[in-house]
C-alpha positions in Angstrom: 0.0 0.0 0.0 2.9 2.4 0.7 4.3 1.8 -2.8 0.9 2.7 -4.3 0.8 6.0 -2.4 4.3 6.9 -3.4 3.4 6.1 -7.0 0.4 8.4 -6.7 2.5 11.3 -5.4 4.9 10.9 -8.2 2.1 10.9 -10.8 0.7 14.2 -9.2 4.1 15.9 -9.4 4.6 14.8 -13.0 1.1 16.1 -13.9 1.8 19.4 -12.3 5.0 19.8 -14.3 3.0 19.0 -17.4 0.6 21.7 -16.5 3.4 24.3 -16.1 4.7 23.3 -19.6 1.3 23.3 -21.4 0.1 26.5 -19.8 -3.5 25.6 -20.5 -5.8 23.0 -19.1 -5.1 21.8 -15.5 -4.5 18.1 -15.4 -4.3 15.9 -12.3 -4.0 12.2 -11.7 -5.3 10.2 -8.8 -5.3 6.4 -8.3 -8.6 4.7 -8.0 -9.8 3.6 -4.6 -8.1 6.6 -3.0 -9.4 7.4 0.4 -11.9 10.3 0.9 -10.0 13.4 1.8 -7.0 12.5 -0.3 -5.5 15.7 -1.8 -5.5 15.4 -5.6 -3.8 18.8 -6.2 -3.4 22.4 -5.0 -6.0 23.7 -7.4 -6.1 27.3 -6.1 -2.3 27.6 -6.2 -2.1 26.1 -9.7 -4.7 28.6 -10.9 -2.6 31.5 -9.5 -4.9 32.4 -6.6 -3.6 34.0 -3.5 -4.3 32.6 0.0 -7.9 33.1 1.0 -8.9 34.2 -2.5 -10.4 30.8 -3.4 -13.0 31.1 -0.6 -13.7 34.8 -1.3 -14.3 34.2 -5.0 -16.3 31.1 -4.4 -14.1 28.6 -6.1 -16.3 25.6 -6.9 -16.4 22.5 -9.1 -19.0 21.7 -11.8 -19.1 18.2 -13.3 -22.1 18.1 -15.7 -23.9 14.8 -16.2 -22.1 12.7 -13.7 -20.9 12.4 -10.1 -17.5 13.9 -9.8 -16.4 12.0 -6.6 -14.0 15.0 -6.0 -14.6 18.4 -4.4 -12.8 21.7 -3.9 -11.9 22.7 -0.3 -13.3 26.1 0.3 -10.6 27.0 2.9 -7.5 25.8 1.1 -8.6 25.6 -2.5 -7.2 22.1 -2.8 -8.9 19.4 -4.9 -9.9 16.5 -2.6 -11.4 13.1 -3.1 -14.9 13.2 -1.7 -16.2 9.6 -2.4 -15.0 6.3 -3.7 -13.3 6.4 -7.0 -13.7 3.2 -9.0 -12.1 3.4 -12.4 -14.0 0.4 -13.7 -17.3 1.9 -12.7 -16.5 5.3 -14.2 -14.8 4.3 -17.5 -15.1 0.5 -17.8 -12.4 -0.7 -20.2 -11.7 2.7 -21.6 -8.2 4.0 -21.3 -7.1 6.4 -20.2 -10.0 7.2 -17.7 -10.1 11.0 -17.8 -12.9 13.0 -16.2 -13.5 16.5 -17.5 -14.4 19.0 -14.7 -15.2 22.7 -14.8 -14.0 25.0 -12.1 -15.9 28.3 -11.7 -14.5 31.4 -10.1 -16.6 34.4 -9.4 -16.0 38.2 -9.2 -15.1 38.2 -12.0 -16.7 35.1 -13.4 -14.1 32.8 -15.0 -14.1 29.1 -15.9 -11.2 26.7 -15.8 -11.1 23.2 -17.2 -9.6 20.4 -15.1 -8.9 17.0 -16.4 -8.7 14.3 -13.7 -7.2 11.0 -14.8 -8.1 8.1 -12.6 -5.3 5.7 -12.8 -5.8 2.0 -12.5 -4.6 -0.1 -9.6 -4.6 -3.9 -9.6 -7.7 -4.2 -7.5 -9.5 -6.8 -9.6 -8.4 -10.4 -9.8 -9.0 -12.4 -13.0 -12.4 -14.1 -13.0 -13.4 -17.1 -15.1 -17.0 -17.3 -16.3 -17.6 -20.4 -14.2 -15.8 -22.0 -11.4 -15.9 -25.4 -13.1 -15.6 -26.4 -16.7 -16.7 -29.9 -17.8 -15.2 -31.4 -21.0 -15.8 -34.7 -22.7 -13.0 -36.1 -24.8 -13.3 -39.4 -26.7 -10.6 -41.9 -26.2 -8.4 -43.0 -29.0 -10.2 -41.1 -31.6 -8.9 -37.9 -30.1 -5.5 -37.5 -31.4 -2.6 -35.8 -29.6 -2.5 -32.1 -30.6 -6.3 -31.8 -30.5 -7.3 -28.5 -29.1 -10.3 -27.7 -27.0 -11.4 -24.0 -26.7 -11.7 -22.6 -23.3 -13.3 -19.4 -22.2 -10.6 -17.3 -20.8 -10.8 -15.2 -17.6 -11.6 -11.5 -17.6 -10.0 -8.8 -15.6 -11.8 -5.5 -15.0 -8.5 -3.7 -14.8 -6.7 -2.3 -17.8 -3.1 -2.2 -19.1 -0.6 -4.4 -17.4 -3.1 -5.1 -14.6 -5.3 -6.8 -17.2 -2.5 -8.7 -19.1 -3.3 -12.3 -18.2 -1.1 -15.4 -18.2 -2.5 -18.9 -17.8 -1.0 -21.9 -16.1 -2.3 -25.4 -15.9 -1.8 -27.7 -13.1 0.8 -30.5 -13.9 -0.6 -33.1 -16.3 0.9 -35.6 -18.8 -2.0 -35.4 -21.2 -2.8 -31.7 -21.4 -1.2 -28.3 -21.7 -2.7 -24.8 -22.2 -2.1 -22.7 -25.3 -3.0 -19.1 -26.2 -3.6 -17.9 -29.7 -3.9 -14.3 -31.0 -6.6 -14.2 -33.6 -7.7 -11.2 -35.8 -10.3 -10.4 -33.1 -9.7 -8.1 -30.2 -9.4 -10.9 -27.7 -7.1 -13.9 -27.3 -8.3 -17.5 -27.8 -7.5 -20.0 -25.1 -7.2 -23.7 -25.9 -6.7 -26.9 -23.9 -4.3 -29.0 -26.0 -4.2 -32.8 -25.7 -0.5 -33.8 -25.6 -1.0 -37.6 -25.2 -3.8 -39.9 -26.2 -6.4 -40.7 -23.5 -7.2 -44.0 -22.1 -10.5 -44.2 -20.4 -9.6 -47.5 -18.7 -6.5 -45.9 -17.1 -7.9 -42.5 -16.2 -11.6 -42.0 -16.8 -11.7 -38.4 -15.5 -9.0 -35.8 -15.5 -9.3 -33.0 -12.9 -7.1 -30.0 -13.6 -6.8 -26.5 -12.3 -6.5 -23.6 -14.7 -4.9 -20.5 -13.1 -5.1 -17.0 -14.7 -2.5 -14.4 -13.3 -2.6 -10.7 -14.2 0.5 -8.5 -14.7 -0.1 -6.2 -11.7 2.2 -5.7 -8.8 1.5 -7.5 -6.7 -0.2 -9.8 -9.2 -3.7 -11.3 -8.6 -5.0 -14.6 -9.9 -8.1 -16.6 -10.5 -8.7 -20.3 -11.0 -11.2 -22.6 -12.8 -11.5 -26.3 -12.3 -11.4 -28.4 -15.5 -13.3 -31.7 -15.3 -12.4 -33.8 -18.4 -14.4 -36.9 -19.0 -12.9 -39.4 -21.4 -15.5 -40.7 -23.9 -15.3 -43.7 -26.1 -16.2 -44.1 -29.8 -17.3 -41.0 -31.7 -13.9 -39.6 -32.6 -14.8 -36.8 -35.1 -16.0 -33.5 -33.8 -18.0 -30.9 -35.9 -15.8 -28.4 -37.6 -16.8 -24.8 -38.5 -15.9 -23.4 -41.9 -14.1 -20.5 -40.1 -13.0 -20.0 -36.6 -14.0 -16.4 -36.3 -17.0 -14.6 -37.8 -16.8 -10.8 -37.9 -20.2 -9.1 -38.1 -21.2 -5.4 -38.2 -24.6 -4.3 -37.1 -26.2 -0.9 -36.6 -27.5 -0.1 -33.2 -31.0 0.6 -34.5 -31.4 -3.0 -35.8 -34.8 -4.3 -34.8 -35.5 -7.6 -33.0 -35.3 -10.7 -35.2 -32.6 -9.2 -37.3 -30.3 -12.0 -38.6 -26.8 -11.6 -37.2 -25.0 -14.5 -38.8 -25.5 -18.1 -40.0 -23.2 -20.7 -38.6 -22.0 -23.7 -40.6 -20.3 -26.7 -39.0 -19.6 -30.2 -40.6 -18.9 -33.6 -39.1 -17.1 -36.4 -41.0 -18.8 -39.1 -39.0 -22.0 -40.7 -40.3 -25.4 -41.3 -38.9 -26.3 -39.7 -35.6 -22.6 -38.8 -35.0 -22.8 -36.3 -37.9 -26.0 -34.6 -36.9 -25.0 -31.2 -35.4 -26.8 -29.0 -32.9 -25.8 -25.3 -32.4 -25.8 -23.4 -29.2 -24.4 -20.1 -27.8 -21.8 -21.2 -25.4 -20.9 -17.8 -23.8 -21.3 -14.0 -24.6 -18.9 -11.4 -23.6 -19.9 -9.2 -21.9 -22.3 -11.3 -20.0 -24.9 -8.6 -20.0 -25.5 -9.3 -23.7 -26.6 -12.9 -23.1 -30.3 -12.0 -23.5 -29.7 -10.1 -26.8 -29.0 -13.1 -29.0 -30.5 -16.4 -29.9 -29.5 -19.3 -32.2 -31.5 -21.8 -34.1 -30.2 -25.2 -32.9 -30.8 -26.8 -36.3 -29.9 -24.1 -38.8 -27.3 -22.2 -36.8 -29.0 -18.8 -37.5 -28.2 -16.2 -34.9 -30.9 -13.5 -34.5 -31.3 -10.4 -32.4 -33.7 -10.7 -29.5 -33.0 -7.3 -27.9 -32.1 -3.7 -28.6 -28.5 -2.7 -29.2 -27.0 0.5 -27.8 -23.7 1.7 -29.1 -23.3 4.1 -26.2 -23.5 1.2 -23.7 -21.6 -1.7 -25.5 -20.1 -1.4 -28.9 -18.5 -4.9 -29.2 -19.8 -8.4 -28.4 -17.9 -11.7 -28.5 -20.2 -14.8 -29.0 -18.7 -18.3 -28.5 -20.7 -20.7 -30.6 -20.6 -24.5 -30.0 -21.7 -27.2 -32.5 -22.3 -30.6 -31.0 -22.9 -33.9 -32.8 -25.3 -36.6 -31.7 -22.6 -39.3 -31.4 -21.8 -41.2 -28.3 -20.0 -39.6 -26.9 -21.0 -36.3 -28.6 -18.2 -34.2 -30.1 -18.2 -30.4 -30.3 -16.7 -27.8 -32.5 -16.3 -24.1 -31.6 -16.1 -20.8 -33.3 -16.3 -17.1 -32.3 -18.6 -14.4 -33.6 -17.3 -10.9 -33.1 -20.2 -8.4 -33.4 -19.3 -4.8 -33.8 -22.1 -2.3 -33.1 -22.2 0.6 -35.5 -23.3 4.0 -34.2 -26.4 5.8 -35.6 -27.6 9.3 -34.7 -30.1 8.3 -32.0 -29.1 10.8 -29.3 -30.0 14.4 -29.4 -27.5 17.0 -28.0 -27.9 17.9 -24.4 -27.5 21.5 -23.2 -26.9 22.3 -19.5 -26.7 25.8 -17.9 -23.9 25.7 -15.4 -24.1 29.3 -14.3 -26.5 32.2 -14.9 -25.9 35.8 -13.8 -29.1 37.7 -13.9 -30.5 40.3 -14.0 -28.2 42.1 -16.4 -27.9 45.9 -15.9 -28.8 47.8 -19.0 -25.5 49.7 -19.0 -23.5 46.4 -19.0 -20.5 46.5 -21.3 -20.3 44.5 -24.5 -18.7 41.1 -23.8 -20.3 40.7 -20.4 -20.7 37.0 -19.6 -24.4 36.3 -18.8 -24.3 32.5 -18.6 -22.1 29.5 -18.9 -23.3 26.4 -20.8 -22.1 22.9 -21.4 -23.2 21.0 -24.5 -22.6 17.2 -25.2 -23.8 14.4 -27.5 -23.5 10.7 -26.5 -23.1 9.8 -30.2 -19.7 9.5 -31.8 -18.0 10.8 -34.9 -20.1 13.2 -37.0 -23.2 12.2 -35.0 -21.6 13.5 -31.9 -20.2 16.8 -33.4 -22.4 19.6 -32.1 -23.0 23.0 -33.5 -24.5 25.7 -31.2 -26.1 29.1 -31.7 -28.4 31.4 -29.9 -31.8 32.7 -31.0 -32.7 35.5 -31.4 -29.3 36.4 -32.7 -29.2 39.7 -30.8 -28.4 41.2 -28.4 -26.6 38.0 -27.1 -24.2 35.6 -28.7 -22.3 32.4 -28.0 -18.5 32.1 -27.6 -16.8 28.7 -27.4 -14.5 28.6 -24.4 -13.5 24.9 -24.6 -14.7 21.7 -26.2 -18.4 21.5 -25.3 -18.3 24.6 -23.2 -19.8 28.0 -24.2 -20.3 31.4 -22.8 -23.5 33.5 -23.4 -22.1 37.0 -23.8 -23.6 40.5 -24.5 -23.1 41.6 -28.1 -25.3 44.7 -28.3 -26.1 47.5 -25.9 -29.3 47.0 -23.8 -32.1 49.4 -23.2 -34.5 48.4 -20.4 -37.0 51.1 -21.5 -37.2 49.3 -24.9 -37.0 45.7 -23.8 -37.1 44.8 -20.1 -36.7 41.1 -20.5 -35.3 38.7 -23.0 -36.4 35.1 -23.7 -33.2 33.5 -25.1 -33.0 30.1 -26.6 -29.7 28.2 -27.0 -30.0 25.7 -29.8 -27.7 22.8 -30.5 -27.6 20.5 -33.6 -25.4 17.5 -34.2 -23.8 16.5 -37.5 -25.9 13.3 -38.1 -28.2 12.6 -40.9 -30.9 13.4 -40.2 -29.6 16.0 -37.7 -31.0 16.0 -34.2 -31.6 19.2 -32.3 -32.0 20.3 -28.7 -32.6 23.7 -27.1 -32.5 25.3 -23.7 -34.5 28.4 -22.8 -33.1 31.2 -20.7 -35.0 34.1 -19.2 -32.7 37.2 -18.9 -34.3 40.2 -17.2 -32.7 43.6 -17.6 -32.2 45.8 -14.5 -32.7 49.5 -14.7 -30.1 52.2 -14.4 -30.8 56.0 -14.2 -30.1 56.9 -17.9 -33.2 59.0 -18.7 -33.8 62.5 -17.5 -37.4 63.7 -16.8 -38.9 65.3 -19.8 -41.8 67.7 -19.7 -44.7 67.4 -22.1 -44.1 71.0 -23.1 -40.9 73.0 -23.2 -42.9 76.2 -22.4 -46.2 76.3 -20.5 -48.4 79.4 -20.9 -50.7 79.9 -17.9 -53.5 82.5 -17.7 -54.6 83.6 -14.2 -57.0 86.3 -13.3 -55.9 88.9 -10.8 -57.4 88.9 -7.3 -57.3 85.1 -7.3 -57.6 83.3 -4.0 -54.4 82.2 -2.2 -53.8 78.5 -2.8 -55.8 78.4 -6.0 -54.5 75.8 -8.5 -53.1 77.6 -11.6 -52.0 74.6 -13.8 -50.7 71.1 -13.6 -47.2 70.3 -14.9 -46.1 66.8 -15.8 -42.8 65.3 -16.7 -42.2 61.7 -17.8 -39.3 59.6 -16.8 -39.3 56.2 -18.5 -37.0 54.7 -15.8 -38.5 52.5 -13.1 -38.7 52.6 -9.3 -36.7 55.4 -7.8 -35.0 56.2 -11.1 -38.5 57.2 -12.5 -39.9 58.9 -9.4 -40.0 62.6 -10.3 -40.1 65.6 -7.9 -40.9 69.2 -8.9 -39.6 72.5 -7.7 -39.6 76.2 -8.8 -36.1 76.7 -10.0 -35.6 80.1 -11.5 -37.5 83.4 -12.2 -38.7 86.5 -10.4 -40.0 90.0 -10.9 -38.9 93.5 -10.2 -41.2 95.1 -7.6 -42.0 98.8 -7.2 -42.3 99.4 -11.0 -44.9 96.8 -12.1 -42.7 95.3 -14.8 -42.9 91.8 -16.2 -41.0 88.8 -14.8 -37.3 88.9 -15.3 -37.3 92.7 -15.7 -36.3 95.1 -12.9 -36.7 98.2 -15.0 -38.3 100.9 -12.9 -38.4 98.5 -9.9 -36.9 99.1 -6.5 -36.4 95.4 -5.6 -36.5 91.9 -6.8 -39.0 89.2 -5.7 -38.4 85.6 -6.7 -41.1 83.6 -8.4 -41.3 81.3 -5.4 -42.9 84.2 -3.5 -45.8 84.1 -5.9 -46.2 80.5 -6.8 -45.4 77.1 -5.5 -45.3 73.7 -7.2 -46.3 70.4 -5.5 -43.2 68.2 -5.4 -45.1 65.0 -6.2 -48.1 65.9 -8.4 -46.6 68.9 -10.2 -49.6 71.1 -9.4 -48.9 74.8 -9.6 -50.4 76.8 -6.8 -50.7 80.6 -6.2 -49.3 81.6 -2.8 -51.0 85.0 -2.7 -53.6 86.9 -4.7 -52.1 88.3 -7.9 -52.4 92.0 -8.8 -52.3 92.9 -12.5 -51.3 96.4 -11.6 -48.2 95.1 -9.8 -47.5 92.0 -12.0 -48.5 91.4 -15.6 -46.1 88.5 -16.6 -44.2 86.1 -14.4 -41.7 83.9 -16.1 -39.9 81.2 -14.2 -38.5 77.7 -14.6 -39.8 74.5 -13.0 -37.3 71.7 -12.5 -38.2 68.0 -12.5 -35.6 65.8 -10.7 -35.7 62.0 -10.5 -34.6 60.0 -7.4 -31.9 58.1 -9.3 -28.2 58.0 -8.5 -26.9 60.3 -9.8 -30.1 62.3 -10.1 -31.1 63.6 -13.6 -33.3 66.6 -14.2 -35.3 68.4 -16.8 -36.6 72.0 -17.0 -39.7 73.7 -18.4 -40.4 77.4 -18.7 -43.7 78.7 -17.3 -45.0 82.0 -18.5 -47.8 83.2 -16.1 -49.9 85.9 -17.6 -52.1 87.8 -15.1 -55.5 88.8 -16.6 -56.8 92.2 -15.7 -60.0 92.7 -13.7 -61.9 95.9 -13.4 -60.9 96.5 -9.8 -59.8 100.2 -10.1 -62.1 103.2 -10.5 -61.0 106.1 -12.7 -58.9 108.7 -10.8 -58.9 112.4 -11.5 -55.5 113.9 -12.0 -54.4 117.0 -10.2 -53.7 120.2 -12.2 -50.5 120.6 -14.2 -47.4 122.1 -12.6 -46.5 125.8 -12.4 -44.9 127.7 -15.2 -41.5 127.5 -13.6 -41.7 123.7 -13.3 -43.1 123.3 -16.8 -40.2 125.2 -18.2 -42.4 127.4 -20.4 -44.4 124.5 -21.8 -47.3 124.6 -19.3 -48.5 127.7 -21.1 -49.2 125.6 -24.1 -51.1 122.9 -22.1 -54.7 123.2 -20.9 -54.9 121.7 -17.4 -57.5 121.5 -14.8 -56.6 122.8 -11.3 -58.2 122.3 -8.0 -59.8 125.3 -6.3 -57.6 127.7 -4.3 -58.1 128.9 -0.8 -61.7 129.4 0.1 -63.0 127.5 -2.9 -65.3 124.5 -2.6 -63.4 121.3 -1.9 -63.0 119.1 -5.0 -64.2 121.8 -7.4 -62.2 122.6 -10.5 -62.2 126.2 -12.0 -62.2 127.5 -15.5 -63.3 130.6 -17.3 -64.8 131.5 -20.7 -65.5 134.7 -22.5 -68.9 135.9 -23.4 -69.5 135.6 -27.0 -67.2 132.7 -27.4 -68.2 130.7 -30.5 -69.5 127.1 -30.4 -66.8 124.4 -30.1 -64.3 126.5 -28.2 -62.5 124.3 -25.6 -62.6 126.0 -22.2 -61.2 123.1 -20.1 -60.1 119.5 -20.1 -60.9 116.9 -17.5 -57.9 114.6 -17.0 -58.4 111.1 -15.5 -56.5 107.8 -15.5 -57.5 104.2 -14.7 -54.9 101.8 -13.2 -56.5 98.9 -15.2 -55.8 98.1 -18.8 -57.7 97.5 -22.0 -61.4 98.1 -21.9 -61.2 98.4 -18.2 -59.0 101.5 -18.6 -60.8 103.0 -21.6 -62.6 106.1 -20.2 -65.6 108.0 -21.4 -66.8 111.4 -20.1 -70.4 112.3 -19.6 -72.0 115.6 -18.5 -74.3 114.7 -15.7 -75.5 118.2 -14.7 -76.9 120.3 -16.1 -78.9 118.1 -18.3 -80.6 119.2 -21.4 -79.4 121.9 -23.8 -76.8 123.7 -21.8 -74.1 126.0 -23.0 -71.3 123.4 -22.6 -70.6 119.9 -23.7 -68.0 117.2 -22.9 -66.0 115.2 -25.4 -67.0 111.5 -24.9 -63.4 110.2 -24.9 -61.3 113.4 -24.9 -62.7 114.9 -21.7 -62.5 118.3 -23.3 -65.2 120.8 -22.1 -66.2 123.0 -24.9 -69.0 125.5 -25.7 -72.1 123.9 -27.2 -73.2 127.3 -28.6 -72.2 130.9 -28.5 -72.2 132.3 -24.9 -74.2 135.3 -24.0 -74.9 137.2 -20.8 -78.1 135.2 -20.4 -76.1 132.2 -19.4 -75.1 134.0 -16.1 -71.8 134.8 -14.6 -71.0 131.2 -13.6 -71.8 127.7 -14.7 -71.5 124.6 -12.5 -70.9 121.4 -14.4 -71.0 117.9 -12.9 -68.9 115.5 -15.1 -68.9 111.7 -14.6 -65.9 109.7 -15.8 -66.6 106.0 -16.5 -64.5 103.0 -17.7 -65.7 100.2 -20.0 -65.2 97.4 -17.5 -67.8 94.9 -16.3 -69.2 96.2 -14.0 -68.2 99.8 -14.9 -66.6 102.0 -12.3 -66.8 105.8 -12.3 -65.5 109.0 -10.7 -67.2 112.5 -10.5 -65.6 115.9 -11.1 -67.2 119.3 -10.5 -66.2 122.1 -12.8 -67.0 125.7 -12.1 -66.8 127.9 -15.3 -66.8 131.7 -14.8 -68.1 133.7 -17.7 -66.1 137.0 -18.2 -65.8 139.7 -20.6 -63.2 139.1 -23.4 -60.8 141.7 -22.0 -61.0 140.2 -18.5 -60.3 136.7 -19.9 -57.3 138.0 -21.9 -56.0 139.9 -18.9 -56.3 136.8 -16.7 -54.5 134.7 -19.3 -51.7 137.3 -19.7 -51.2 137.8 -16.0 -50.9 134.0 -15.5 -48.1 133.8 -18.0 -46.2 137.1 -17.5 -45.4 137.1 -13.8 -44.8 134.3 -11.4 -45.4 136.8 -8.5 -48.7 137.6 -10.0 -49.4 133.9 -10.2 -48.4 133.6 -6.6 -50.7 136.3 -5.6 -53.5 134.9 -7.6 -53.0 131.5 -6.0 -53.2 133.2 -2.6 -56.5 134.7 -3.5 -55.6 138.3 -3.2 -58.6 140.6 -3.9 -58.3 143.7 -6.0 -60.2 146.8 -4.9 -62.3 148.9 -7.3 -59.7 151.7 -7.6 -56.7 149.4 -7.8 -58.5 147.3 -10.5 -59.2 150.4 -12.6 -55.6 151.6 -12.3 -54.2 148.2 -13.0 -56.4 147.6 -16.0 -54.4 149.9 -18.3 -51.2 148.4 -17.1 -52.5 144.8 -17.7 -53.8 145.8 -21.1 -50.4 146.9 -22.2 -48.8 143.9 -20.7 -51.4 141.6 -22.4 -50.9 143.3 -25.8 -47.1 142.8 -25.5 -47.5 139.2 -24.4 -49.9 138.4 -27.1 -47.7 140.0 -29.7 -44.7 138.1 -28.4 -46.6 134.9 -28.3 -47.9 135.4 -31.8 -44.5 136.1 -33.2 -43.2 133.0 -31.4 -46.1 130.9 -32.8 -45.4 132.1 -36.3 -41.7 131.2 -36.0 -42.5 127.8 -34.5 -45.2 127.2 -37.1 -42.8 128.0 -39.9 -40.1 125.8 -38.4 -42.5 122.9 -38.0 -44.0 123.5 -41.4 -40.7 123.3 -43.3 -38.8 120.9 -41.0 -39.1 117.2 -41.9 -41.4 115.4 -39.4 -40.8 112.1 -37.9 -42.8 109.2 -39.2 -46.1 108.8 -37.5 -46.2 105.1 -38.2 -43.3 102.6 -38.4 -42.7 98.9 -38.0 -41.1 97.4 -34.9 -37.4 98.0 -35.0 -35.1 101.0 -34.2 -36.3 103.7 -31.9 -38.7 106.1 -33.7 -38.7 109.8 -32.9 -42.3 111.2 -32.6 -42.8 114.9 -32.4 -46.4 116.1 -31.7 -47.6 119.6 -31.8 -51.1 119.9 -33.0 -54.5 119.8 -31.5 -55.8 116.4 -30.4 -56.4 114.1 -27.5 -55.8 110.4 -26.8 -55.9 107.9 -24.0 -53.6 104.8 -24.3 -54.1 101.5 -22.5 -51.3 100.4 -20.1 -51.5 96.9 -21.5 -50.4 98.1 -25.0 -48.3 101.0 -23.9 -44.8 101.7 -25.0 -42.1 103.5 -23.1 -42.6 107.3 -23.6 -40.2 109.8 -22.0 -38.9 113.3 -22.2 -35.2 113.7 -22.8 -34.3 114.1 -19.1 -37.2 112.3 -17.4 -37.9 108.8 -16.3 -39.9 106.3 -18.4 -43.7 106.8 -18.3 -46.3 104.1 -18.7 -49.4 106.1 -19.7 -49.9 108.6 -22.4 -52.4 111.5 -22.2 -52.5 113.9 -25.1 -54.6 117.0 -25.6 -54.3 120.6 -27.0 -57.1 123.0 -26.7 -58.1 125.8 -29.0 -57.7 129.2 -27.4 -60.0 132.2 -27.9 -58.8 135.8 -28.2 -57.9 137.5 -24.9 -60.9 138.9 -23.0 -61.0 142.3 -21.4 -59.7 142.8 -17.9 -62.1 141.6 -15.2 -64.1 144.0 -13.2 -62.9 144.8 -9.8 -66.2 143.9 -8.2 -66.0 140.3 -9.4 -64.2 138.1 -6.9 -62.8 135.2 -8.9 -59.9 132.9 -8.4 -56.7 134.1 -9.8 -55.8 132.9 -13.2 -53.1 130.5 -11.8 -55.8 128.7 -9.9 -57.9 128.2 -13.0 -57.5 125.9 -15.9 -54.7 127.3 -18.0 -55.8 128.9 -21.3 -54.0 130.8 -24.0 -55.7 133.3 -26.3 -54.8 134.5 -29.7 -53.1 132.4 -32.2 -52.4 128.8 -31.4 -49.4 128.4 -29.1 -47.8 125.0 -28.9 -44.6 123.5 -27.5 -43.0 120.6 -29.2 -41.7 117.6 -27.3 -39.8 114.7 -28.7 -40.8 111.3 -27.3 -39.1 107.9 -27.7 -41.4 105.1 -28.8 -40.9 101.6 -30.2 -43.9 101.0 -32.4 -45.8 104.3 -33.1 -49.1 104.7 -31.4 -50.4 108.0 -33.0 -52.5 108.4 -36.0 -52.2 112.2 -36.2 -49.8 114.8 -34.7 -50.7 115.4 -31.2 -49.7 117.6 -28.3 -48.3 115.0 -25.9 -48.0 114.9 -22.1 -46.2 112.0 -20.3 -47.8 110.9 -17.1 -46.7 108.4 -14.5 -49.7 106.5 -13.1 -50.2 107.3 -9.4 -48.2 110.5 -9.4 -48.6 114.1 -10.4 -48.7 114.7 -14.2 -45.5 115.3 -16.0 -44.5 118.7 -17.3 
């Protein structure tokens, strides 16, 4: 036993050296019947693994289709014998007996092929088919040199351990002889060396010993009992000693295998021959054959299987009917031919699923083993995968394949693949087999949320309730689970406050308010809420961005722009504007504008003052009511109505201009003063209104001219007029002449100035009244007219040195000739406290305004107003 162990160690060392030279497949050798736990080889070390790496990377053994009887130690990585190894059970008579094993190593997944050769030891002694063999040999008629076939012993071992030598116990009449025929086995004969004499020795008892070539050798014995017969001295003889037959494994029962033919030279009953099958090797085939005793026909009684036994030896005996009967023997060697009766077999040895959709090309998804029990072309297997994409097969070793990724995956397009591995052998007809694999694809965060619209336009009415839902935004993320869960947030945007500009513009504003102070978006549903009531007069357009972010790692996001337009409601009543500034503030221009002023000291609260000369013709403008509405559009479109006095009075009001003009010529019958009640209404639903009271004093023409001249000639006189200083009767008479002279000079000067300006404006090129959007257009207005422009459609209008205005009010009254100086007895407000008028020729002042698209259809006298403040110059 010690010698056997030493021999095994030597074989292992030699095999490891062969592995180092080949650099490929690992080969080990282990003797059969090795004890459980015997170390076959240091597998982990031979594979180049570090200490402890075998257990960490789950080094394990795969032996498809059979019991391996060996295992890998998880701790040491050594290949150990796990159960009894019987070479004869594993391989039969095949030599060498090599077991193909697959070793798997994870992280990363690798496969190694190990060939384990189970070497033979002399553990089987030769065995004869029977412990006793009876022979009958006729005396005298059996000549020396006659040979009697014997069935030799069989040894389950191979090689030298199965090389048998035979020895016969000492005898003077017999010896043993071996003969090599053209078959694959030796023929054994008992040779008669000396004639038999029944009277001397009727029965010969010999012992035949078979010894194998193992060390130590083993032997088996069989007793030969030879009975000496008398008379019939000719045995049947076959026409050939060995019959070679080939038969396919798919031969059906009853198929003729061969026909035996034996002859006997004797006559009578001694020449009648009967056939029988003496022995069959291997013994398991005894039930597969039968022979007709009279004709010698051998027929098939069972099914052949090339994969189980591919060669049968049949020993046929022919016996005559003599006394004693004589026998002749021959051998039938039946070789079974392979047919393609076994389909390929496909095993999945390892499957790594699910596969992430960002897996790189060449990733190993599964390991497969393919085999076919047939031989030759019938056992040559061709494999492929269906469908052909995105996976493919790569051959790693004979009969081993890897299912690898050939094309990029996209879980959003295909979330799971049903893959079929197909195998086909080379037989005719070819046989096929398949193995289905289910390969799910796991998600990675490779898709950013995408809004249904790049820009959302939202309309909201002002004065909405806080918390009102404005819109619902939705972004789609085709990923799954957390990668597709989207949350929303207000990301960017705001508005300048203090100037009422649109979102993103701080022009005229005194601060900046983020969009998140106006609106909020629900993080889960994407609903857009208003945090506070919206005011159109403060905010017309709010533009901001909403960001959608998924919960993947790393998170991806998408943006959408929201344009929130606030719709105007008629929530502001018209507001009357205060009178225009003083002459000094106006820079000489106020003299060209007709403005309404509030009453001075001692006047009725809220009453506006104006004067008109008796005899003024119909259509002469005596005053202009100025009002503004903070709303826009129709809500800010104002109309003026004369509420009192009703009927046919001496005055009328322009429906949209607000100009108060004479409806007919004035006379003294109209009285010294007219009180007008004017209602200003917008066009909103419901309409809102404001009321103005205008007191018009009727004066002589000279008084009206004097009042106009005094208001424009001296600021001190204006100051005194504003203070309500009264003139006595004597002082008024003395001052009349002075004021007449002053008025004449002023009127003359104004007339000359008007002529010069008229000529300049007549011959100078005018700026285009209408133009398309584009460069800044210079608009100069100087003639009579009036207009009210909506804030919604307004453009930026400004004087050269002033701030931008958002509303445009334009008017220019017609002026009557100067009236005579007022009588001293009439106590009237000073001219500076009344609506400014200019008599004589038309006096105008030209202002140049900057406008983007033009808004005027005729030249106008223009005044720029800032809503909520005193009118501009």
